[in-house]
C-alpha positions in Angstrom: -28.1 43.0 52.5 -27.0 40.3 50.0 -23.8 42.2 49.2 -20.7 40.3 48.1 -22.8 37.4 47.3 -20.0 35.1 46.3 -18.2 35.7 49.6 -21.4 34.8 51.4 -21.9 31.7 49.3 -18.3 30.5 49.9 -18.3 31.3 53.6 -21.8 29.8 54.3 -21.3 26.8 52.1 -24.4 27.1 50.0 -25.8 24.1 48.1 -23.7 23.0 45.2 -26.2 24.0 42.6 -25.5 27.7 43.5 -22.1 27.7 41.9 -21.7 31.2 40.4 -18.1 32.4 40.8 -17.1 35.9 41.8 -15.7 37.8 38.9 -12.0 38.6 39.3 -11.9 42.0 37.6 -9.8 44.9 38.8 -11.0 48.2 37.3 -11.2 51.9 38.4 -14.8 51.8 36.9 -17.9 50.2 38.4 -21.4 49.6 37.1 -24.8 48.9 38.6 -27.6 47.1 36.8 -31.3 47.1 37.8 -33.8 44.7 36.2 -37.5 44.9 36.7 -40.6 43.7 34.8 -40.7 46.6 32.4 -37.3 48.3 32.4 -33.6 47.6 32.4 -31.3 50.4 33.6 -27.5 50.7 34.2 -25.1 53.4 35.4 -21.3 53.5 35.3 -19.0 55.4 37.5 -15.3 56.2 37.4 -14.2 55.7 41.0 -10.6 56.8 40.5 -11.3 60.4 39.7 -10.8 63.0 42.4 -14.5 63.3 42.3 -16.5 60.3 41.2 -17.6 60.7 37.6 -20.8 59.4 35.9 -19.5 57.8 32.7 -22.8 56.3 31.4 -26.4 56.1 32.3 -29.1 54.3 30.3 -32.7 53.1 30.7 -34.4 50.9 28.2 -37.9 49.3 28.0 -37.5 45.5 28.5 -40.4 43.1 28.8 -39.0 39.7 27.9 -35.8 37.6 27.9 -35.2 38.3 24.1 -35.2 42.0 24.7 -33.0 41.6 27.8 -30.3 39.7 25.9 -30.4 42.2 23.0 -30.0 45.2 25.3 -27.3 43.6 27.3 -25.3 42.6 24.2 -25.6 46.2 23.0 -24.5 47.7 26.3 -21.6 45.2 26.7 -20.3 46.4 23.3 -21.0 50.0 23.8 -19.6 50.4 27.4 -17.1 47.5 27.4 -18.9 46.0 30.4 -16.8 42.8 30.2 -14.0 44.9 31.7 -16.1 46.4 34.6 -17.2 44.7 37.8 -21.0 44.9 38.0 -23.4 45.3 40.9 -26.9 43.9 40.5 -29.5 45.8 42.5 -32.5 43.8 43.4 -36.1 45.2 43.3 -38.5 45.0 46.2 -40.3 42.0 44.8 -37.0 40.1 44.7 -36.4 40.0 48.4 -37.8 40.6 51.9 -36.3 42.7 54.6 -37.0 41.4 58.1 -36.2 42.7 61.6 -35.7 40.0 64.2 -34.2 39.7 67.7 -30.5 39.2 67.8 -29.5 35.6 68.0 -26.9 35.0 70.8 -24.9 32.4 69.0 -21.4 32.0 67.7 -20.7 33.5 64.3 -20.4 30.1 62.6 -23.9 29.2 64.0 -25.6 32.4 62.9 -26.7 31.3 59.5 -28.5 28.2 60.8 -30.0 30.1 63.7 -31.4 32.7 61.3 -32.9 30.0 59.1 -34.8 28.5 62.1 -36.0 32.0 63.1 -37.4 33.1 59.8 -38.7 29.8 58.5 -42.3 30.7 59.4 -41.9 34.2 58.1 -41.3 33.4 54.5 -43.6 31.8 51.9 -41.1 29.5 50.3 -38.9 26.6 51.5 -36.1 27.6 53.8 -33.7 25.5 51.7 -34.3 27.9 48.9 -33.5 31.0 51.0 -30.4 33.1 50.4 -29.8 35.1 53.6 -27.7 38.0 54.6 -27.9 40.0 57.8 -26.5 43.1 59.5 -26.9 44.6 63.0 -29.2 47.4 63.9 -27.7 49.9 66.4 -28.5 49.1 70.0 -31.7 50.7 71.4 -31.2 52.6 74.6 -28.1 50.7 75.5 -30.2 47.7 76.4 -28.6 44.6 75.1 -31.8 42.6 75.6 -33.4 44.7 72.8 -30.7 44.2 70.3 -32.0 43.5 66.8 -30.7 42.4 63.4 -31.9 43.1 59.9 -32.2 40.1 57.6 -32.5 40.2 53.8 -33.8 37.1 52.3 -34.2 36.1 48.6 -34.8 32.9 46.7 -31.7 31.0 45.7 -33.6 29.6 42.7 -34.5 33.1 41.4 -31.0 34.5 42.1 -29.4 31.5 40.3 -31.7 31.7 37.3 -30.9 35.4 36.8 -27.2 34.9 37.3 -27.3 32.1 34.8 -29.0 34.5 32.4 -26.4 37.2 33.0 -23.5 34.8 32.8 -24.4 33.9 29.3 -23.1 37.3 28.4 -19.7 38.5 29.5 -21.0 40.6 32.4 -18.8 40.4 35.5 -21.4 40.3 38.3 -19.5 40.5 41.6 -22.0 42.0 44.0 -25.7 41.9 44.7 -27.3 44.7 46.8 -30.7 46.1 47.7 -32.1 49.7 47.3 -32.1 50.4 51.0 -28.3 50.2 51.1 -27.9 52.5 48.1 -30.3 55.0 49.6 -28.4 54.8 52.9 -25.2 55.7 51.1 -26.9 58.7 49.5 -28.3 59.9 52.9 -24.8 59.6 54.3 -23.5 62.0 51.7 -25.7 64.7 53.2 -24.7 64.2 56.8 -22.7 67.1 58.1 -23.1 66.7 61.9 -24.1 64.2 64.6 -27.8 64.8 63.9 -29.9 62.3 62.0 -31.1 62.4 58.4 -34.5 61.4 57.1 -34.5 60.3 53.4 -37.7 60.0 51.4 -37.6 58.4 47.9 -40.9 58.4 45.9 -41.4 56.6 42.6 -44.3 55.0 40.9 -43.0 51.5 41.5 -41.8 51.7 45.1 -41.2 54.4 47.7 -38.8 54.3 50.7 -38.3 56.1 54.0 -35.0 55.8 55.8 -33.4 57.3 58.8 -29.6 57.4 59.1 -27.1 58.8 61.6 -23.3 58.8 61.2 -23.5 56.7 58.1 -25.5 54.0 59.9 -29.0 52.8 58.9 -31.4 52.9 61.8 -34.8 52.6 60.2 -36.1 51.6 56.8 -39.7 51.4 55.6 -41.4 50.9 52.3 -44.2 53.3 51.8 -47.5 52.7 49.9 -48.3 56.0 48.2 -51.6 56.6 46.4 -51.4 58.0 42.9 -53.5 61.0 44.1 -50.5 62.5 45.9 -48.6 62.8 42.6 -51.3 64.8 40.8 -50.1 68.3 39.9 -52.7 70.0 42.1 -53.1 67.4 44.8 -53.6 70.1 47.4 -56.8 71.2 45.7 -58.7 67.9 45.8 -60.2 66.1 48.8 -58.4 62.8 47.8 -55.1 64.6 47.3 -55.3 66.4 50.7 -56.3 63.1 52.4 -53.3 61.2 50.8 -50.9 64.0 51.8 -52.1 64.0 55.4 -51.7 60.2 55.5 -48.2 60.6 54.1 -47.3 63.1 56.8 -48.8 60.8 59.4 -46.6 57.9 58.3 -43.5 60.1 58.4 -44.4 61.4 61.9 -45.0 57.8 63.2 -41.6 56.8 61.9 -39.9 59.9 63.6 -41.7 59.2 66.9 -40.7 55.6 66.8 -37.1 56.4 66.0 -36.7 59.0 68.7 -38.5 56.9 71.3 -36.5 53.7 70.6 -33.0 55.2 70.1 -33.3 58.6 71.9 -31.2 60.1 69.2 -30.9 63.8 68.4 -33.6 65.3 66.3 -33.8 65.1 62.5 -31.7 67.9 61.1 -33.0 67.7 57.6 -35.1 65.7 55.1 -33.3 64.5 52.0 -35.9 64.1 49.3 -36.0 62.5 45.8 -38.9 61.7 43.5 -39.5 60.9 39.9 -42.7 62.9 39.9 -43.0 66.5 38.4 -44.7 67.9 41.5 -41.7 67.2 43.7 -41.0 70.8 44.6 -44.6 71.3 45.8 -44.4 68.2 48.0 -41.1 69.3 49.4 -42.4 72.7 50.3 -45.5 71.3 52.1 -43.4 68.7 53.9 -41.1 71.4 55.3 -44.1 73.5 56.4 -45.9 70.7 58.0 -43.0 69.1 59.9 -41.0 72.3 60.4 -37.9 70.5 59.1 -35.7 71.7 56.2 -36.2 69.7 53.1 -33.3 69.3 50.6 -33.6 67.8 47.2 -30.9 65.3 46.2 -28.6 67.0 43.7 -26.0 64.5 42.4 -23.9 67.3 40.9 -22.9 68.1 44.5 -21.0 64.8 44.7 -20.4 63.5 41.2 -19.1 64.8 37.9 -22.0 64.6 35.5 -21.5 65.7 32.0 -25.1 65.4 30.8 -28.6 66.5 31.8 -30.5 63.8 33.6 -34.2 63.4 33.7 -36.0 62.9 37.1 -36.3 59.2 36.3 -32.6 58.8 35.3 -31.5 60.5 38.6 
């Protein structure tokens, strides 16, 4: 999860070299920053309005540290970011999300127990691991099957990026991961006790999540072939094959979810994609799975005073 990273660092007594301090900024506004190898993006929200309002949204090409600093300096000045607490959203390459058996230890022993459990599952020294965890809802009321989800990143990477951001006046207070942001979006569309399936497709990374009553039950990263995003994918052998594979992966996830948790059926699919053929994929999804598919429309929940491209949404 990696949220409230400073709270975690203080509570879990991380090594002294990880010394970034939580920003003490109180503001009705919040911002979220995403950094990847080619782009830098940021959004800002006014949380105090009767309906949350999008107050800025920007995406810039960014391929090196010089560009990063230049863009951040501009945004800090333009949006007065020094006065706004900032969430940094990691990208898939920045962390791993693991599911392990629950560790029946006292809370103060949990961190050490997780370190021992995942030591062989990561490809860097455990001393360099920044870990956060949260429970997965119990399967079939069988406590012996209780699981936890563990997010792990490298302290050295997190520290180097925080050092870079701290050179500016950005007030980084929280680190999060895409799965939790998507879980919150899915929860917006829950209107009964049934479950939601959310599918998010982009060129860089694609996700499938299942939520119920604002709780994350299942999260998977999907590998999607470019052929699925072609305008007329349904008219080519490769496109048809990739769509059938896509449906198969969804069906496997649904079968696993319903067999493990015996939850009520999926009431709807919440869908988002940065690709122009989204509507076609949605229609075929609904027909194949016999489940209503709803496109994410942020105007339903936020005040947005500008037209947003698919990528910006």
